[in-house]
C-alpha positions in Angstrom: 123.8 27.3 74.2 125.4 26.2 77.6 125.8 28.6 80.0 129.1 27.8 82.5 129.8 29.7 86.0 133.1 29.9 86.7 133.9 31.0 90.5 137.2 32.1 91.2 138.2 32.0 94.8 141.8 32.5 95.1 143.3 36.0 96.2 146.4 34.9 93.5 147.1 35.1 90.1 148.4 31.3 87.9 151.8 32.4 88.1 151.5 32.2 91.7 148.7 29.5 92.3 148.9 25.8 91.0 144.9 25.9 91.2 144.1 28.9 89.3 146.9 27.2 86.7 144.9 24.5 86.1 141.8 26.5 86.3 143.1 28.2 83.1 144.5 25.5 81.3 140.5 23.7 81.9 139.1 26.5 80.9 141.3 26.9 77.4 140.4 23.2 76.5 136.4 23.9 77.9 136.5 26.8 75.3 138.0 24.8 72.2 135.7 21.7 72.8 132.8 24.0 73.4 133.4 27.0 71.2 129.0 28.0 71.6 129.2 28.0 75.3 129.0 31.2 77.8 131.4 31.2 79.9 130.6 33.9 82.8 133.5 34.4 85.1 133.2 35.6 88.8 136.5 36.9 90.8 135.3 36.9 94.3 138.2 38.6 95.4 138.6 41.4 92.8 134.7 41.7 92.8 135.4 42.2 97.4 132.5 39.6 97.5 130.9 40.7 100.6 129.5 38.5 103.8 126.0 38.3 105.2 126.6 41.1 107.9 124.2 43.6 109.7 123.5 45.6 106.5 122.1 42.8 104.9 120.5 40.8 107.6 118.6 44.8 108.2 117.7 44.8 104.5 116.0 41.4 104.5 113.1 42.9 106.6 112.1 45.4 104.3 112.4 43.0 101.1 110.0 40.7 102.6 107.7 43.7 103.9 107.1 44.1 99.6 110.3 46.9 99.5 112.4 46.5 96.2 116.5 47.1 96.2 116.0 50.6 95.0 114.4 51.5 97.7 117.3 50.5 100.3 119.9 52.9 101.8 122.8 52.9 99.5 125.1 50.7 101.6 122.6 48.1 102.0 121.1 48.1 98.1 124.6 47.3 97.2 125.0 44.7 99.1 121.9 43.0 98.2 122.3 43.3 94.3 125.7 41.6 94.4 123.8 38.8 96.5 120.9 38.7 94.1 123.6 39.0 90.9 124.8 35.7 92.2 121.5 34.0 93.1 120.9 34.5 89.2 124.3 33.4 87.8 123.7 30.2 89.6 120.1 29.5 89.0 121.3 30.3 85.2 124.1 28.2 84.8 124.1 24.8 83.4 127.5 23.9 84.6 129.5 25.2 87.8 133.5 25.5 87.9 134.7 26.4 91.2 138.6 26.8 92.0 139.6 27.5 95.6 143.0 26.4 97.7 143.0 24.6 100.9 143.7 26.5 103.9 143.4 25.1 107.3 141.7 21.8 106.0 138.7 24.4 105.3 137.7 27.1 102.5 138.3 30.9 101.9 135.8 32.9 103.3 135.3 34.6 100.0 133.7 31.3 99.0 132.2 30.5 102.5 130.2 34.2 101.5 129.3 33.3 98.0 127.6 29.2 99.4 126.2 31.5 101.9 124.3 33.9 99.2 123.3 31.4 96.7 121.4 29.2 99.8 118.0 31.2 99.8 114.8 29.8 100.4 111.9 30.0 97.9 115.0 30.6 94.9 117.5 28.0 95.4 115.6 25.6 97.9 112.4 24.9 99.8 111.3 24.0 102.7 108.4 21.5 103.0 106.0 20.6 105.9 108.0 18.2 107.6 111.1 20.1 107.8 113.0 18.5 105.3 114.8 20.8 102.1 113.7 20.2 98.2 116.1 21.8 95.8 115.1 24.3 93.4 118.1 24.6 90.9 118.4 20.6 89.7 120.8 19.1 87.7 123.7 21.4 87.5 126.9 19.6 87.0 130.2 21.3 89.1 133.4 20.9 89.0 135.6 21.7 91.7 139.2 22.5 91.3 141.5 22.5 94.7 145.0 22.2 95.8 145.2 19.2 97.8 148.8 19.0 99.1 148.8 15.6 97.3 147.2 14.3 100.8 143.9 14.5 101.6 142.1 12.6 98.4 139.2 14.8 98.5 138.3 14.2 102.6 139.0 17.6 103.7 136.4 19.8 105.0 136.2 22.0 102.6 135.5 19.6 100.1 133.3 17.9 101.7 131.6 21.2 102.8 131.3 22.1 99.5 129.9 19.1 98.4 126.9 18.7 100.9 126.2 22.3 100.0 125.7 21.8 96.1 124.2 18.6 96.7 121.6 20.6 99.0 120.5 22.9 95.9 120.4 20.2 93.4 123.9 19.3 92.0 123.7 16.1 90.0 127.3 15.4 89.6 130.2 17.0 91.3 133.7 16.5 89.8 136.8 17.2 91.9 140.3 18.1 90.4 142.3 17.6 93.0 145.9 19.7 92.2 149.1 18.1 93.6 151.3 19.7 95.9 150.8 23.0 98.1 149.0 25.9 96.4 152.3 28.6 97.5 155.3 28.1 99.1 155.7 24.7 99.5 159.2 24.5 101.1 158.0 26.0 104.4 157.1 23.1 106.1 160.2 21.8 105.4 161.8 24.3 106.9 159.7 24.6 110.0 160.4 19.8 110.0 164.0 21.1 110.5 163.7 24.0 112.8 161.4 22.6 115.5 163.4 19.7 116.8 166.8 21.6 116.4 165.1 24.2 118.6 164.1 21.5 121.2 167.5 20.2 120.9 169.3 23.8 122.0 166.6 24.2 124.5 167.6 21.0 126.5 171.5 21.8 126.0 171.3 24.6 127.6 169.6 23.8 130.3 170.4 21.4 133.0 167.6 18.9 133.7 166.1 20.7 137.0 165.2 23.4 134.9 163.9 22.0 131.7 160.5 22.0 132.2 160.4 25.9 132.9 162.2 26.4 129.5 160.3 24.0 127.3 157.6 25.3 129.0 158.0 28.6 127.6 159.3 27.2 124.6 155.5 25.8 124.1 153.9 29.2 124.2 155.5 29.6 121.0 154.9 26.5 119.1 151.1 26.4 120.6 150.2 30.0 120.5 151.1 30.6 116.8 148.7 28.5 115.1 145.7 29.2 117.3 146.4 32.8 116.9 147.8 32.9 113.3 144.8 32.0 111.3 142.5 35.2 113.3 145.7 37.9 112.6 146.3 36.8 109.3 142.2 36.8 108.3 142.2 40.4 110.3 145.2 41.5 108.1 144.0 40.4 104.6 140.9 42.1 105.2 142.3 45.5 106.8 145.5 45.5 103.8 146.4 43.0 101.3 146.8 39.1 101.5 150.6 40.2 99.9 151.2 42.1 103.1 151.1 38.8 104.8 154.0 37.9 103.5 155.7 41.1 103.2 155.8 41.3 107.2 157.8 37.9 107.6 160.2 39.6 105.2 161.8 42.0 107.5 161.1 39.4 110.7 163.1 36.8 108.7 165.8 39.1 108.0 166.4 39.8 112.1 166.0 36.1 113.2 169.1 34.8 110.6 171.0 38.1 111.8 170.6 37.5 115.8 171.5 34.1 115.0 174.4 34.9 113.3 175.3 37.2 116.6 173.8 35.1 119.3 174.5 31.7 118.7 177.7 29.8 119.2 178.6 26.0 119.0 176.7 23.6 122.1 177.2 20.5 120.0 180.1 18.0 119.9 179.9 16.9 116.3 179.5 13.0 115.5 179.5 12.6 111.8 176.6 10.0 112.2 176.1 8.1 109.1 172.3 8.9 107.7 170.7 5.4 106.5 168.9 6.0 103.3 167.4 2.8 103.8 165.5 3.7 107.2 164.5 7.1 105.9 162.7 5.1 102.7 160.5 2.5 104.4 159.5 4.8 107.8 158.6 7.4 104.8 156.8 4.8 102.8 155.2 3.1 106.1 154.0 5.9 107.8 152.7 7.8 104.4 150.8 5.2 103.4 149.7 4.2 107.1 148.4 8.3 107.0 147.0 7.8 103.5 144.4 5.1 104.3 143.3 6.3 107.1 142.4 9.7 105.2 140.6 8.0 102.5 138.0 5.3 104.3 135.1 7.9 103.9 135.5 7.3 100.4 135.0 4.3 100.5 137.3 2.6 97.9 138.2 -0.8 100.3 140.8 -2.1 98.1 142.5 0.6 97.9 142.7 1.4 101.5 143.1 -2.0 102.3 146.4 -2.3 99.7 147.4 0.9 101.0 147.0 0.1 104.8 149.1 -3.3 104.2 151.6 -1.5 102.5 152.4 1.3 105.5 152.2 -1.6 108.0 155.0 -3.5 106.1 157.2 -0.6 105.7 156.6 0.4 109.3 157.6 -3.4 110.6 160.6 -3.1 107.9 161.8 0.3 109.4 161.8 -1.2 113.0 163.5 -4.5 112.1 166.5 -2.6 110.4 166.3 -0.1 113.0 167.0 -3.0 115.6 169.5 -4.7 113.5 171.7 -1.2 113.4 174.7 -1.1 115.7 173.3 2.8 116.6 169.4 3.0 115.8 167.5 5.9 116.8 164.9 3.7 118.2 167.5 2.7 121.1 165.8 5.1 123.0 162.8 3.0 123.5 164.3 0.4 125.7 163.7 3.8 128.6 160.1 2.5 129.7 159.9 6.2 130.8 161.0 7.6 127.3 158.3 5.3 126.0 155.4 5.8 127.7 155.6 9.5 127.9 156.7 9.8 124.1 152.8 8.0 123.9 151.2 10.2 126.2 153.0 13.2 124.8 151.7 11.9 120.8 148.1 11.6 122.2 148.1 15.0 123.8 149.2 16.0 120.6 146.7 14.8 118.5 144.0 16.0 120.8 145.4 19.7 120.5 145.7 19.6 116.8 142.2 17.7 116.7 140.5 20.3 118.9 142.1 23.2 117.2 141.0 22.1 113.6 137.5 21.1 114.6 136.7 24.2 116.9 136.4 26.4 114.0 135.1 24.7 111.4 132.4 23.5 113.9 131.6 26.8 114.7 131.1 27.5 111.0 129.5 24.7 109.7 126.9 24.5 112.8 126.5 27.7 114.2 126.9 29.3 111.1 129.1 32.3 112.2 131.8 33.9 110.6 135.6 32.5 110.3 136.8 35.7 112.1 134.2 35.0 115.1 135.2 31.7 114.8 139.2 32.7 115.3 138.2 35.0 118.2 136.1 32.7 120.4 139.7 31.0 120.3 142.0 33.4 121.6 141.3 32.9 124.9 141.8 29.2 125.0 145.5 30.7 123.0 145.8 33.2 125.6 145.4 30.4 128.5 147.8 28.1 126.9 150.6 31.3 127.0 149.6 31.5 130.6 149.6 28.1 131.6 152.5 26.5 129.7 155.1 28.3 131.5 153.5 27.3 135.2 153.4 24.4 134.4 157.4 24.1 133.4 157.6 25.2 136.9 155.6 22.6 138.9 157.0 20.0 136.3 160.5 21.1 137.5 159.3 20.9 141.5 156.9 18.1 141.3 157.3 16.1 138.7 154.9 14.6 135.5 153.0 12.0 137.7 150.3 14.3 139.4 150.3 16.9 136.8 149.8 14.9 133.7 146.7 13.5 135.9 145.2 16.8 136.6 145.8 17.7 133.0 144.1 14.3 131.5 141.4 14.8 133.7 140.5 18.6 132.8 140.9 18.1 129.2 138.7 14.8 129.3 135.9 16.8 131.4 136.5 19.6 129.3 135.6 18.0 126.0 132.5 16.3 126.9 130.0 19.2 126.8 131.5 19.5 123.0 129.9 16.0 122.5 126.3 17.2 123.4 127.1 21.0 122.3 123.8 22.6 120.5 123.7 25.7 118.2 121.4 27.1 121.1 124.7 27.2 123.3 126.2 30.6 123.8 129.2 30.9 121.9 130.8 32.7 125.6 130.0 29.3 126.9 131.8 27.8 123.9 134.9 30.2 124.7 135.1 29.5 128.3 135.1 25.3 127.7 137.7 25.9 125.1 139.7 27.8 127.3 139.3 25.2 129.9 140.5 22.3 128.0 143.6 24.2 126.3 144.3 25.1 130.6 144.3 21.0 130.7 146.3 20.2 127.3 148.8 23.2 128.6 149.7 21.3 131.8 151.0 18.1 129.7 151.9 18.9 126.2 155.1 19.8 126.6 156.5 18.7 129.6 155.8 15.0 128.8 158.5 15.0 126.3 160.9 16.9 128.5 159.9 14.3 131.2 160.7 11.3 128.5 163.8 13.0 127.4 165.0 13.7 131.1 164.9 9.8 131.4 167.8 9.7 128.8 171.7 9.6 129.0 172.8 12.5 127.4 174.4 11.1 124.5 171.3 9.8 123.9 169.3 13.1 124.1 169.3 14.0 120.4 167.8 10.9 119.5 165.4 11.3 121.7 164.2 14.5 121.2 164.1 13.4 117.2 162.1 10.0 117.6 159.5 12.5 120.1 159.2 15.1 117.7 158.7 12.5 114.8 156.2 10.7 117.3 154.5 13.9 117.8 153.8 14.9 114.3 153.0 11.8 112.9 150.4 11.2 115.9 149.2 14.5 115.3 148.7 13.9 111.1 146.9 10.4 112.5 144.7 11.9 114.5 143.5 14.7 112.4 143.0 12.6 109.4 140.8 10.0 111.7 138.9 13.0 112.9 138.1 14.1 109.2 137.4 11.0 108.3 134.7 10.4 111.5 133.4 13.5 111.2 132.6 13.2 107.1 131.2 9.6 107.5 128.7 10.8 110.6 127.5 13.4 108.3 126.9 11.1 105.3 125.3 8.4 107.4 122.8 11.3 109.0 122.6 13.3 105.6 119.9 10.8 104.3 117.6 12.0 106.4 118.1 15.2 108.3 119.2 19.0 107.0 122.7 20.0 106.5 123.4 21.3 109.6 122.1 18.6 111.8 124.0 16.2 109.3 127.4 18.0 110.1 126.3 18.3 113.7 126.3 14.8 114.2 129.3 14.3 112.1 131.2 16.5 114.9 129.6 15.0 117.6 131.2 11.6 116.4 134.6 13.0 116.2 134.7 15.0 119.7 133.7 11.3 120.9 136.6 10.1 119.5 138.3 12.9 121.5 137.0 12.1 124.4 137.9 8.0 124.0 141.5 9.6 123.2 141.5 11.3 126.1 140.4 8.7 128.7 143.4 6.5 126.9 146.1 8.9 128.0 143.9 9.3 131.4 144.8 5.6 131.6 148.2 5.8 130.6 149.4 7.9 133.7 148.6 5.7 136.1 151.9 3.7 134.4 153.9 6.6 135.1 155.0 6.7 138.7 156.1 2.5 137.7 157.7 3.8 135.2 160.1 6.2 136.5 160.8 3.8 139.0 161.6 1.1 136.5 165.5 1.6 135.7 166.9 0.2 131.7 170.1 0.0 130.7 170.3 2.6 127.5 173.5 2.8 125.9 174.5 4.8 122.9 
């Protein structure tokens, strides 16, 4: 008889989650084909699976001293019992099925807690005299079901972490089932894609050029602060209340925004009814989409598929550019301005660095420093607050002094602040990491919004909307490509070192390579700032 352990790491049900819909279909088919199999389901959210906390850490010395779990205080005994049960279930299982969503490029904290619980020296692995590890639960077959967004092809940090940890324990076969599409409310990304450039267009139209720096600085607080605070706040809400409250909170806020829009918004834009070029949309979507997919799947090693996809991406982008240049009223007309072109490139680099750092730091802290997700989120809060403080200050400086000196200072600060992350070790104090991240955020805050504003100011008023749309698109594409590259670099680095080092050490090597790539990225931006003065003095005739 085959023992099958199912780990449900999702707070929703199959009516709300594509991941769990696939899991139910998989289990139904499996039961039909293996009628004698013993299937045991561990729902981590229903059982409120505990984390390794002070109670658990305090109980381990007593257990090592020979005490039994029954001799522990109730609050410790209950958690140790859950952990021991999880270990016994894992050891007894011939096959393990894991189903989870992909959240912020990583896995839910409950699943991380389960993985921590089953990694027990002397039970599921043992250390050798040379410091290497030998698995004690070998031969298991793993099926990993996860929503992928149809994008990451198993190269996200969550998938790589699960595979690495289970191979560490001796899993011989890991099959990944990627669920296409987002796992919950996929239309939100579309709404944000519409609102972001629209909001910036309105801000630019409201304020004259000499006051746009301050206005965009205030806008930058919202754009950059929300992603930094969101994971920490949402984690606290889920821990203290219910996952449903995350969505319930948004209902009155959304209603208030709609009412304020109806009352406070007025017509600012002169409608011109431009023709939408469908072919340009198709060419750009295919080109940039294929390019991103190729970069995101490099670590998978399927070089023929990667090469073909990369070629399709390049052809799509070339066709898009050619068509735009041949049109009477192309969006790419804005690139006749050297200042707009240079600032768009630099703002894309800064956005790549911002999103990349916000992605890497919490995952790095969880994987290498071995701290909970909530603690990693708290480390990032001072950096978010620093951005909230510096953004309006950067706007005032821009309005008075321009972009040249400020961009030089900004790129210098965040280049120097990135270097320590390349040499960082788990022995470093979290206070030090927090300070370095806050300094880094101060540097990036000087430029991330103001570079785009400088480029928009270089355009005539009739091209402002085009310029803002192109700049927003370039920053989003740059951020997507940048995060895909950083994930690939980190994954390849971990794979390169995994054969000869421990799990934490291999993760550390991969993250160091990713941070080194960020240093190179920031140096490219720093070099580019030296052309800003020349670009600002160059006059170019830009026609609508």
